[in-house]
C-alpha positions as protocol buffer text, in pm:
chain_id: "A"
residue {
  index: 1
  type: MET
  ca { x: 1755 y: 515 z: -326 }
}
residue {
  index: 2
  type: ARG
  ca { x: 1727 y: 165 z: -181 }
}
residue {
  index: 3
  type: HIS
  ca { x: 1924 y: 281 z: 124 }
}
residue {
  index: 4
  type: LYS
  ca { x: 1689 y: 579 z: 174 }
}
residue {
  index: 5
  type: ILE
  ca { x: 1390 y: 345 z: 182 }
}
residue {
  index: 6
  type: LEU
  ca { x: 1559 y: 109 z: 423 }
}
residue {
  index: 7
  type: ALA
  ca { x: 1672 y: 390 z: 650 }
}
residue {
  index: 8
  type: ALA
  ca { x: 1325 y: 543 z: 656 }
}
residue {
  index: 9
  type: MET
  ca { x: 1155 y: 215 z: 733 }
}
residue {
  index: 10
  type: GLU
  ca { x: 1416 y: 88 z: 978 }
}
residue {
  index: 11
  type: HIS
  ca { x: 1375 y: 394 z: 1199 }
}
residue {
  index: 12
  type: SER
  ca { x: 999 y: 408 z: 1172 }
}
residue {
  index: 13
  type: GLU
  ca { x: 937 y: 356 z: 1545 }
}
residue {
  index: 14
  type: ALA
  ca { x: 648 y: 142 z: 1427 }
}
residue {
  index: 15
  type: THR
  ca { x: 419 y: -11 z: 1682 }
}
residue {
  index: 16
  type: ASP
  ca { x: 146 y: -123 z: 1442 }
}
residue {
  index: 17
  type: PRO
  ca { x: 174 y: -500 z: 1385 }
}
residue {
  index: 18
  type: THR
  ca { x: 132 y: -445 z: 1012 }
}
residue {
  index: 19
  type: SER
  ca { x: 415 y: -190 z: 985 }
}
residue {
  index: 20
  type: LEU
  ca { x: 756 y: -256 z: 843 }
}
residue {
  index: 21
  type: SER
  ca { x: 1000 y: -269 z: 1130 }
}
residue {
  index: 22
  type: ALA
  ca { x: 1278 y: -523 z: 1093 }
}
residue {
  index: 23
  type: VAL
  ca { x: 1567 y: -436 z: 864 }
}
residue {
  index: 24
  type: LYS
  ca { x: 1552 y: -781 z: 702 }
}
residue {
  index: 25
  type: GLU
  ca { x: 1182 y: -741 z: 628 }
}
residue {
  index: 26
  type: CYS
  ca { x: 1251 y: -398 z: 475 }
}
residue {
  index: 27
  type: GLU
  ca { x: 1531 y: -535 z: 260 }
}
residue {
  index: 28
  type: ASP
  ca { x: 1312 y: -823 z: 141 }
}
residue {
  index: 29
  type: LYS
  ca { x: 1026 y: -587 z: 50 }
}
residue {
  index: 30
  type: VAL
  ca { x: 1254 y: -348 z: -139 }
}
residue {
  index: 31
  type: LYS
  ca { x: 1415 y: -636 z: -327 }
}
residue {
  index: 32
  type: MET
  ca { x: 1072 y: -774 z: -419 }
}
residue {
  index: 33
  type: PHE
  ca { x: 956 y: -429 z: -538 }
}
residue {
  index: 34
  type: ILE
  ca { x: 1263 y: -382 z: -757 }
}
residue {
  index: 35
  type: GLU
  ca { x: 1215 y: -726 z: -911 }
}
residue {
  index: 36
  type: ARG
  ca { x: 844 y: -664 z: -976 }
}
residue {
  index: 37
  type: ASN
  ca { x: 913 y: -329 z: -1138 }
}
residue {
  index: 38
  type: SER
  ca { x: 1172 y: -481 z: -1372 }
}
residue {
  index: 39
  type: GLU
  ca { x: 945 y: -778 z: -1456 }
}
residue {
  index: 40
  type: HIS
  ca { x: 661 y: -554 z: -1567 }
}
residue {
  index: 41
  type: GLY
  ca { x: 867 y: -289 z: -1744 }
}
residue {
  index: 42
  type: SER
  ca { x: 682 y: -11 z: -1564 }
}
residue {
  index: 43
  type: ILE
  ca { x: 690 y: 155 z: -1227 }
}
residue {
  index: 44
  type: LEU
  ca { x: 439 y: -4 z: -993 }
}
residue {
  index: 45
  type: ASN
  ca { x: 597 y: 85 z: -658 }
}
residue {
  index: 46
  type: PHE
  ca { x: 685 y: 428 z: -527 }
}
residue {
  index: 47
  type: ILE
  ca { x: 864 y: 598 z: -240 }
}
residue {
  index: 48
  type: ILE
  ca { x: 652 y: 846 z: -45 }
}
residue {
  index: 49
  type: LEU
  ca { x: 852 y: 1164 z: 1 }
}
residue {
  index: 50
  type: TYR
  ca { x: 775 y: 1445 z: 243 }
}
residue {
  index: 51
  type: ASN
  ca { x: 997 y: 1751 z: 260 }
}
residue {
  index: 52
  type: GLY
  ca { x: 1251 y: 1562 z: 51 }
}
residue {
  index: 53
  type: LYS
  ca { x: 1272 y: 1264 z: 285 }
}
residue {
  index: 54
  type: ALA
  ca { x: 1149 y: 910 z: 231 }
}
residue {
  index: 55
  type: ILE
  ca { x: 869 y: 847 z: 479 }
}
residue {
  index: 56
  type: GLY
  ca { x: 706 y: 538 z: 331 }
}
residue {
  index: 57
  type: ILE
  ca { x: 624 y: 325 z: 31 }
}
residue {
  index: 58
  type: CYS
  ca { x: 318 y: 264 z: -185 }
}
residue {
  index: 59
  type: GLY
  ca { x: 231 y: 75 z: -500 }
}
residue {
  index: 60
  type: PHE
  ca { x: -8 y: -130 z: -706 }
}
residue {
  index: 61
  type: PRO
  ca { x: 127 y: -478 z: -779 }
}
residue {
  index: 62
  type: PRO
  ca { x: -51 y: -671 z: -1055 }
}
residue {
  index: 63
  type: MET
  ca { x: -287 y: -942 z: -941 }
}
residue {
  index: 64
  type: ASP
  ca { x: -407 y: -1031 z: -1291 }
}
residue {
  index: 65
  type: ALA
  ca { x: -266 y: -774 z: -1533 }
}
residue {
  index: 66
  type: GLU
  ca { x: -443 y: -927 z: -1834 }
}
residue {
  index: 67
  type: ARG
  ca { x: -778 y: -861 z: -1666 }
}
residue {
  index: 68
  type: GLY
  ca { x: -662 y: -520 z: -1542 }
}
residue {
  index: 69
  type: GLU
  ca { x: -667 y: -618 z: -1174 }
}
residue {
  index: 70
  type: TYR
  ca { x: -414 y: -467 z: -936 }
}
residue {
  index: 71
  type: GLY
  ca { x: -344 y: -463 z: -565 }
}
residue {
  index: 72
  type: PHE
  ca { x: -305 y: -138 z: -372 }
}
residue {
  index: 73
  type: TYR
  ca { x: -93 y: -60 z: -67 }
}
residue {
  index: 74
  type: TYR
  ca { x: 69 y: 223 z: 121 }
}
residue {
  index: 75
  type: GLN
  ca { x: 279 y: 222 z: 439 }
}
residue {
  index: 76
  type: LEU
  ca { x: 412 y: 520 z: 630 }
}
residue {
  index: 77
  type: CYS
  ca { x: 670 y: 546 z: 905 }
}
residue {
  index: 78
  type: ARG
  ca { x: 490 y: 579 z: 1236 }
}
residue {
  index: 79
  type: LYS
  ca { x: 613 y: 929 z: 1314 }
}
residue {
  index: 80
  type: HIS
  ca { x: 426 y: 1051 z: 1004 }
}
residue {
  index: 81
  type: TRP
  ca { x: 89 y: 906 z: 1102 }
}
residue {
  index: 82
  type: SER
  ca { x: -210 y: 1131 z: 1184 }
}
residue {
  index: 83
  type: LYS
  ca { x: -93 y: 1416 z: 962 }
}
residue {
  index: 84
  type: GLY
  ca { x: -309 y: 1350 z: 656 }
}
residue {
  index: 85
  type: LEU
  ca { x: -13 y: 1207 z: 467 }
}
residue {
  index: 86
  type: GLY
  ca { x: -161 y: 856 z: 439 }
}
residue {
  index: 87
  type: TYR
  ca { x: -470 y: 1005 z: 275 }
}
residue {
  index: 88
  type: GLU
  ca { x: -257 y: 1215 z: 39 }
}
residue {
  index: 89
  type: ALA
  ca { x: -41 y: 916 z: -58 }
}
residue {
  index: 90
  type: ALA
  ca { x: -336 y: 680 z: -110 }
}
residue {
  index: 91
  type: ASN
  ca { x: -541 y: 938 z: -301 }
}
residue {
  index: 92
  type: GLY
  ca { x: -242 y: 1032 z: -517 }
}
residue {
  index: 93
  type: LEU
  ca { x: -167 y: 669 z: -595 }
}
residue {
  index: 94
  type: LEU
  ca { x: -528 y: 597 z: -688 }
}
residue {
  index: 95
  type: ASN
  ca { x: -537 y: 903 z: -915 }
}
residue {
  index: 96
  type: TYR
  ca { x: -215 y: 785 z: -1078 }
}
residue {
  index: 97
  type: ILE
  ca { x: -364 y: 441 z: -1142 }
}
residue {
  index: 98
  type: VAL
  ca { x: -688 y: 581 z: -1287 }
}
residue {
  index: 99
  type: ASN
  ca { x: -513 y: 835 z: -1512 }
}
residue {
  index: 100
  type: ASN
  ca { x: -200 y: 646 z: -1622 }
}
residue {
  index: 101
  type: THR
  ca { x: -293 y: 280 z: -1651 }
}
residue {
  index: 102
  type: GLN
  ca { x: -560 y: 60 z: -1805 }
}
residue {
  index: 103
  type: ALA
  ca { x: -652 y: -91 z: -1468 }
}
residue {
  index: 104
  type: GLN
  ca { x: -1014 y: -202 z: -1439 }
}
residue {
  index: 105
  type: ALA
  ca { x: -1022 y: -291 z: -1069 }
}
residue {
  index: 106
  type: VAL
  ca { x: -798 y: -220 z: -772 }
}
residue {
  index: 107
  type: PHE
  ca { x: -803 y: -426 z: -452 }
}
residue {
  index: 108
  type: ALA
  ca { x: -680 y: -326 z: -106 }
}
residue {
  index: 109
  type: ASP
  ca { x: -705 y: -464 z: 243 }
}
residue {
  index: 110
  type: ALA
  ca { x: -654 y: -340 z: 596 }
}
residue {
  index: 111
  type: VAL
  ca { x: -659 y: -508 z: 934 }
}
residue {
  index: 112
  type: SER
  ca { x: -974 y: -442 z: 1132 }
}
residue {
  index: 113
  type: ILE
  ca { x: -796 y: -244 z: 1405 }
}
residue {
  index: 114
  type: ASN
  ca { x: -635 y: -2 z: 1156 }
}
residue {
  index: 115
  type: LEU
  ca { x: -916 y: 252 z: 1171 }
}
residue {
  index: 116
  type: ALA
  ca { x: -714 y: 516 z: 983 }
}
residue {
  index: 117
  type: SER
  ca { x: -662 y: 294 z: 679 }
}
residue {
  index: 118
  type: LEU
  ca { x: -1022 y: 172 z: 685 }
}
residue {
  index: 119
  type: SER
  ca { x: -1132 y: 537 z: 679 }
}
residue {
  index: 120
  type: ILE
  ca { x: -882 y: 642 z: 411 }
}
residue {
  index: 121
  type: LEU
  ca { x: -977 y: 361 z: 174 }
}
residue {
  index: 122
  type: SER
  ca { x: -1347 y: 444 z: 212 }
}
residue {
  index: 123
  type: ARG
  ca { x: -1286 y: 820 z: 170 }
}
residue {
  index: 124
  type: ILE
  ca { x: -1102 y: 778 z: -159 }
}
residue {
  index: 125
  type: GLY
  ca { x: -1377 y: 561 z: -305 }
}
residue {
  index: 126
  type: PHE
  ca { x: -1298 y: 199 z: -225 }
}
residue {
  index: 127
  type: GLN
  ca { x: -1599 y: -17 z: -137 }
}
residue {
  index: 128
  type: LYS
  ca { x: -1585 y: -287 z: 129 }
}
residue {
  index: 129
  type: ASN
  ca { x: -1585 y: -621 z: -47 }
}
residue {
  index: 130
  type: HIS
  ca { x: -1582 y: -861 z: 247 }
}
residue {
  index: 131
  type: ILE
  ca { x: -1427 y: -931 z: 587 }
}
residue {
  index: 132
  type: GLN
  ca { x: -1198 y: -1230 z: 628 }
}
residue {
  index: 133
  type: PRO
  ca { x: -1207 y: -1346 z: 992 }
}
residue {
  index: 134
  type: GLY
  ca { x: -853 y: -1419 z: 1111 }
}
residue {
  index: 135
  type: GLY
  ca { x: -713 y: -1323 z: 771 }
}
residue {
  index: 136
  type: PHE
  ca { x: -409 y: -1149 z: 916 }
}
residue {
  index: 137
  type: ASN
  ca { x: -162 y: -1355 z: 1118 }
}
residue {
  index: 138
  type: ARG
  ca { x: 182 y: -1227 z: 1215 }
}
residue {
  index: 139
  type: ASN
  ca { x: 385 y: -1317 z: 1522 }
}
residue {
  index: 140
  type: SER
  ca { x: 87 y: -1498 z: 1677 }
}
residue {
  index: 141
  type: LEU
  ca { x: -134 y: -1192 z: 1637 }
}
residue {
  index: 142
  type: VAL
  ca { x: -451 y: -1287 z: 1450 }
}
residue {
  index: 143
  type: LEU
  ca { x: -683 y: -1013 z: 1324 }
}
residue {
  index: 144
  type: ASP
  ca { x: -971 y: -982 z: 1081 }
}
residue {
  index: 145
  type: LEU
  ca { x: -879 y: -853 z: 736 }
}
residue {
  index: 146
  type: VAL
  ca { x: -1115 y: -612 z: 560 }
}
residue {
  index: 147
  type: HIS
  ca { x: -1101 y: -638 z: 179 }
}
residue {
  index: 148
  type: PHE
  ca { x: -1186 y: -343 z: -45 }
}
residue {
  index: 149
  type: LYS
  ca { x: -1241 y: -299 z: -418 }
}
residue {
  index: 150
  type: TYR
  ca { x: -1229 y: 8 z: -642 }
}
residue {
  index: 151
  type: GLU
  ca { x: -1382 y: -38 z: -986 }
}
residue {
  index: 152
  type: ILE
  ca { x: -1270 y: 186 z: -1270 }
}
residue {
  index: 153
  type: ILE
  ca { x: -1531 y: 248 z: -1538 }
}
residue {
  index: 154
  type: ARG
  ca { x: -1357 y: 318 z: -1866 }
}
residue {
  index: 155
  type: THR
  ca { x: -1538 y: 465 z: -2162 }
}
residue {
  index: 156
  type: VAL
  ca { x: -1410 y: 385 z: -2508 }
}
């Protein structure tokens, strides 16, 4: 499966500065995900499949598991953008978190120029928490980072 993820991400034709593009970066991310999953004894990272093919990755890494706080991310190969698949992946992941974990809060972020992700996070119920000026810096590209929070109200 690791090779499917790498192949999907390596050939993503990504132009977004936040996308996975380099093979080394893909390998490092996959290795990190595998290690995190084994550390926590549960599946926290997923492959996004479409028509039986790996088209991206998503997950919810723990930020402070004791307090029930998790991160939230999803990334699709560029050729699968603008088809509603990002929304489906993000919404499906959030539903999984709400229904299958004891998470209390989920945090996500998106760069200010990624209008699709800003819209998706808002549409599935995330609330803007704050904007971090210059919070994203990769390859000399500096962008504002918009932070979101989704609170899960649990009844006992």
